[in-house]
N, C-alpha and C positions, 0 to 999 in steps of 0.2 A: 504494500500500500504506500503511495507517495506520501512524503512528509506533510505536504500541504493539505492532504485529505485526512491524515491520521490525527491532527490536532483538533479537528472540528468536534468529534465525539468527546474528547477530553474537555474542551471548552463548554460544551453543552452540559456535561455532567457537573462541572464546576458551577454553572448557572443554576442547575437543579438543586445542588446542595444549599446554595444561598437562598434560593426560593423556598425550599422546605423549612429552613430555619426561620425565615421571615414569616411564613404562614403559621408555623406553630407558635410563634411569639406574638402574633396579632392579638389574641384575647388577653394577654397578660397585663398590659397597662390599662385596666378597667375597660376592656373591649376596644382599646385604642381611641377612646373619646377625649383623652386629656391632650393638652396642647403639646406636651413633650413628645407625643407619638406621631405628630403630623408629618414631620420630615421623613422618617423611615416609611410611614404609611404611603406617602406619595412618591418619594424618590426611588425606592427599591423596585417596585413593579415597573415604573417607567423606564428605568435603566436596564432592567433585565429584558423587558420587551424589545427595546432597541437592539440590544446585543443579540437576542434570539433571532430577530428578523434579519440582521446582517449575516449571522451564521447560516441561516437557511438559504439566504440569497447566494452566499458564497458556495454552499454545498451543492446547490441545484443549478448554478449558472450555466453549466456546460451540458445539462441534460434537458431533453425536450419533454415538457408536460409530465414530469414524474410525480410532482406533488399536486394533489387535487383537494382544494378546500371543500369541506362539506357545505351543503346549502344552508343548514342551520347556522353554521359558523358565519357565513356571509350575511345572513339576515340579522343576527344579533350584533355582529360587528358594525354593520351599516346603521342599525338602530342606535348603538352606543355613540357612534361618530356624529349622527344627526342630533342626538340629545345634547352632546357636548357643544355642538354648534349653536343650539338654542340658548344654552347658558352663556356662551361667549357673546352672542348677539345681545343679550340683556345688559352687557357691560359697555356697549358701544354708545358714546355720547351722541344724542340726537337733538337737533334744533327743536324749540318748543312747538313749532308748527307741525313737525313730523311726530313728535312724541304725543301730542294731543290726539293724533289719529290712531296710533298703534296702542297707546296705553293712556287713556284720559286720566285715570286715577293717579298714575305715576306723575303725570304732568302737574296735577293739582298739588301733590305732596311736595315736589321739587320747587314749585312756585312759592308755596308757603314757607318752605325752608329758606329760600333765597330772600324772601321778605324779612324773615327773622334775622338772617345774617346781615342784611342791610341796616337794620336797626342797631346792630352791634358794631357797625362800621366796617364790616367785612363785605367785600365785593364778590358776589356770586357769579358763576359762569352763565353763559347763554345757552349752553348745550348740556343735557343731562341724560343719563342712561335710563333704561326701563326699570332696572332693579332699584329698590329704595335703599339698599345697603350694598354698595359695590364691593367692600372688603369681604363681607360674608359670602357673596356670590362668587367672588374670585376663588376663595378657598374651596367652595363646593364644586366649582368647575374642575379644579385641580384634583379633587377627590374622585370625581367622575372619570377623569382621564386615567387616574391610577387604577380604578376598577376595570376600565377598558383595557389597560395595559396588562393587568392580571389575567383577564380572560384571553387576550391574544397570546400571551406567553404560554399559557397552558395549551391553547389550540395549536401552537407551533411545536411545543416540546413534548407533550404527552402523547406521542404517536405510537408508543409500544406498550404492550401489556405490562411489562415489568414496571415502567414508570407510573402507570395508572395504579398498580397495586401498591407501590411505594407511597403515592399520594394518599391513598385510602389509609394505609398504615400510619402515616404521619398524623393525619387528622384524628385517627382513633387514639393515638398516644396523647395528643393535645387534649382530647375530650377526657381521657383517663386522668390526666393531671388536674384538669379543671374540677372534675368530680371529687377527687381525693382532697384537693385544697379546700373546696367548699364544705365537704363533710367534716374535715378536721376543724374548721372554724365553728361549724355548728355544734360539734361534740364539745368543744371547749367553751361554747357560749360566748365567743368573742365577736363574731361577725365583723371582723376587720380584714381589709384587703391591703396587703403590704404595709400594715401599720395604720392605715386610714380606717377609722371606726365608721362603719356604715350606720348612721343614725336615721336613715330614711326607711330601711327595710329591716324588720326583726323576724326571727324565728323561721327564716326561709333560706335555703342554700342558694348562694349567688355565684359560686366559683370566684373568679377574679373580675366579674362584672358587678356593677352597682345594683342593677335591677334583676331580680330572679327570672322575670319573663324573657329578658334578652339572653340570659345564660341558658335558659331552657331551649330557646330557639337555636342557639349555637349547637347545643347537644342534639337537637332534633334533626338538623340538616346533616350532621355527621353520622348519625345512627345508620342510615342506609349504606354508608361505606363499610361499616362493620358487618352488616348483613351480606354485602357483596363479597367480603372476605370469606364468610362462612359458605356461601354458595359456590365460590371458587374452589374451596377445599373439597366440598362434596362432589363437585363435577370432576375434579382431578383424581378422586379416589378410585375411579374405575369407569368402564364403559357404561352406557345407559341401562343395559339389561342386567347389570350385576346386582345380586341380591343385597338387601339392606344390611344384613348381618355382615357380609363380607366387606361392604363399603365402610361400615363403622369400624371394622377391624383394621382396614387399610388406613383410615383416618388416625386411629390410635397409634398404629405402628410407624407410620411415615410422616404424619403431620400433626403430632400431638401439641407441640409448642404453638404452631400457627393457629390451630383450631382453638386452643386454650386462650390465646390472646384475643381472637375474634369473639369468643363467647364471653370472656371477661369484659370486653368493650361494650357488648350489647347489654349485659346486666348492669354495668356501671352507668351507661347512658339512660336506661330506663329508670334506674334508682335515682339518678340526678334529677330527672324531670319530675318525678314524684315528690322528691324532697324540695324542689323549687316551687311546687304547688302551682304550676302555671296551667290554667285551664285552656287558654288559647293555644299553647304549644302542644298539649296533649290532643286537642281537637284537630289541629293541623297535622300532627303525626298520623293520627288515625285516617284522616282524609287522604293524606299523601300515599300511604301504603295501600289503602283500599282502591284509590284511583289507579295506581300503577298495577295492582293485582287484577283489576278489571280489564286491563289492556293485554294481559298475558294470553298467548294462544292456548288452545285446548279447552278443557272443561273449566271455563272461567268462573261460573257461579260456584262450583264445588271448591275451587282453589280459594276464591275470596272468602267463602264461608269458613273453610278450614283455617285460613290465615287469621281471620277475625277471631275465631274461637281460640286459637293458640295464643294470640296476643292478649286476649281477655284473661286467659288462665295465668299467663306470666305476670301480667299487671296485678291481678288479684293476689297472687302469691307474694309479690313484692310489697303490696300494700299491707298485708297482714304481717309480713316479716319486719318491715320498717316501722309499722305503727300507723293506725288510721289518723291519729291526731297530727302526726308529722307530715302526712302526705295529702289526703283528700279532706282533711278536717275543715279547711277554709273554702272548699268548693261551693258551699251553700252561700249564695250572695245575700248581702244585707238588703234592707229596704231601699237604702240610698243607691246601692249598686244596681238593683233591679230597675229603679226609676231612670237612671242615667246610663244603663248598659255598662256598669263598671266605670263610669266617668267618661267613657269613650264617646258617647253621643254628643257631649258638649264640644269636644274637639273636632269631631267630624262635621257637625253642623256649622261651626265657625269656619272650618276650611271651605265648606261649600259656599258660604257667603263671601269669603275672601276671593274665591275663584270667580264669583259673579262680578266682583269689583274689578279684578284684574283678569278679564276673560281671555284675551288673546295670547299674551306672552307671560302672564303671571306677575307676581310681585318681585321675582328674583329668586334663584335657587339659594337655599339656606336662609331665607328671610322670614320663615313662618312665625318665629317667636317675636319678630318685630311688628307683624301686621295682625296677629291673632286678637290683640286687644281691641282692634277696630270693630270686630264682629262677635267677640265672646260675650254672651249675655247672661250666662248662668255660672254658678260656682265661682263667683268673682273673688273669693278669698285667695285664689291661686291662679297663676297664669299658665296656660297650656303651651309649652314650648314645641310640642308636636301634636299632630292631629289624631294620633292613635289609629291611623289608617294611611298606609303609605301611598295608596292611589290618590286619595283626596288631598294629601299634602303636596304631592307632585302637581296635581291639577291646580292647586292654589299658587304654587311658586313658579311653575313653568308654563301655566296657562293651557288653553285648549290645544295649542300647537304641540307643546311638550308632551302632554299626557296621551295625545293621539299617537305620536311617534312611539312612545314607550309601550303602549298597550298593543298596537298593531305589530310591532317587531317582536315583542315578548311572546305573544300568542302565535305569531307566524313561525318563529323559531322553534317554539315548543311543539307545535303540530308537526313541523318538519322532522324534529328529532324523534317524535313518536313513530312516524312512518319509517324513519331510518332504523329504528329499533325493532319494531313489530311488523312492518309492512314487507312488501316484496323485495325492496332494496336491501333488507337485512341479510339476505342470503349471501351477499358479497362479503359480509363481515364474519369474523370468528365468533364463537359462543362467548368467549371471554369479553370481547369488546361489547357485545350486545348486553351481557350481564352488567357491565359497568354503566352502560347507557341507561339501563333500566333503573339502577340505583341512583344515578344522577337525576333522572326524571322524578323519582320519588322525592329527592331533596328539593327539586324545583317546585313540585306540587306543594310540599310542606310550606315553603317560603311564600308561595302565592296565596295560600289560604291564610296563613298567619298575618300576612300584610293587611288583611281586612280588619284586624282588631288590634294592631300594634304598629310600632314605628321602628322595626328592626333594621330597615335599610339605612337608617341614620345612626346606627351603632356600627362604626366602620369595620370591625372584625367580622361581623355577620355577612354583609354583602360581598366582602372580599373573599371570604371562604366559599361562598356560593359561586362567585365568579370563577374561582379555580376549579371547582367541581364541574361546572357547566362547560368551561373551556376544554377540559380533558375529555368530556363526552363528545364534543364535536370536533375533536382534533383532526388535522389533515390526514388524509389517507394516501400513502404512496402507492403508485401502480406496481412497483416492483415488489412491494410487501403484500399486495393482494394475492399474488401467486403463492405466498407462504402464509396462509390464513392463520396459522397457529400463533404467529407473532404479532398479529394486528389486534 
């Protein structure tokens, strides 16, 4: 092998080591919500994506049409690029005559701000952006670029089965650490994260996150990766017609450590979600697995029923083992929670009204906490920094244009990935790749459902982890590897 070709795999492996370390570290600084986590959160994926793109270009420059991006990859990448463009457009200063047309509410706010500044002797500019807070929008645009970079890096680099398996294992290790850390704090009754005492949430496991719901969401989207590892071990234990007893014997004899790690990860993830007492995360988890199970070929109804029954048995056993008071004791909502849907109705309603004010281009990415007071009419003793519904918050801050781009490309890419996994096109791919894609679809379904009742997209570690999972699922397929299906 020529020296110029030999160093490319070495460079790619080096990038993967850095990426896996970064991905595992994402949840540690409070889910990467703190200011000190911004630089690595943004810089690392953008740098790795740039390097990966250059490496792939160099590796394929002399070959004709060897790398074929999947259609789902193209749809999601286009959607991410267009959404970033919407955020960037919100930062462009516009004359008042133009701003009055594209965003009348923003024009009024900037005009009033200029009048106040004039009273203080400060001369305001004649052109202003659509966003009401350029600094917040700029940071959010950079975060969106980092998410797109994470997705593209995995789409470029997770081309082989071993790399996808390593990704799943790294995420399971991170989930195990989060669970053990949270359980340790709960047992010691400290509820402190790296020394910071959590005075907001009591008697619920939060891992290294501040909010147990966000911790449970992270665990929920990682859980399908552990199931993928179990399915992989079961598949590799023998041909399809091998008896169950022999397959189990092969698992114990040849893959005991691997299976033990996967089983431990599943038990830890389920226990963590119960101890976090997150109703939304458990509902999303059930919906995600049932939705993906319904897509499986064969006797779908039977498989879904058996899977639901098995899941119910495992959850019931864990509830009794961990204690009802520690797990599902808080699931009964109070009168106030029933009236306001756990407080979420207030934020969602306010977001809808903000969307009506800033209908076309929104108030600016990352500005919801600045504009919610304009329309929040209930529960006024606290300010809703997020809408508790990712879709409505994006509608309010990116406008009709942004939310249409997001939803159309999200659903389009998801449907394409479903067809790629379960449709006629799946015959071109190996069982291992299809299994990973099914697990990734489960994680995506979980995130899509949970986004209806929470704001996990704005907890940086969660969408970045999902972007990595999704990117690996739609990774490029090399023509020369299609002939060797076992390695794809």
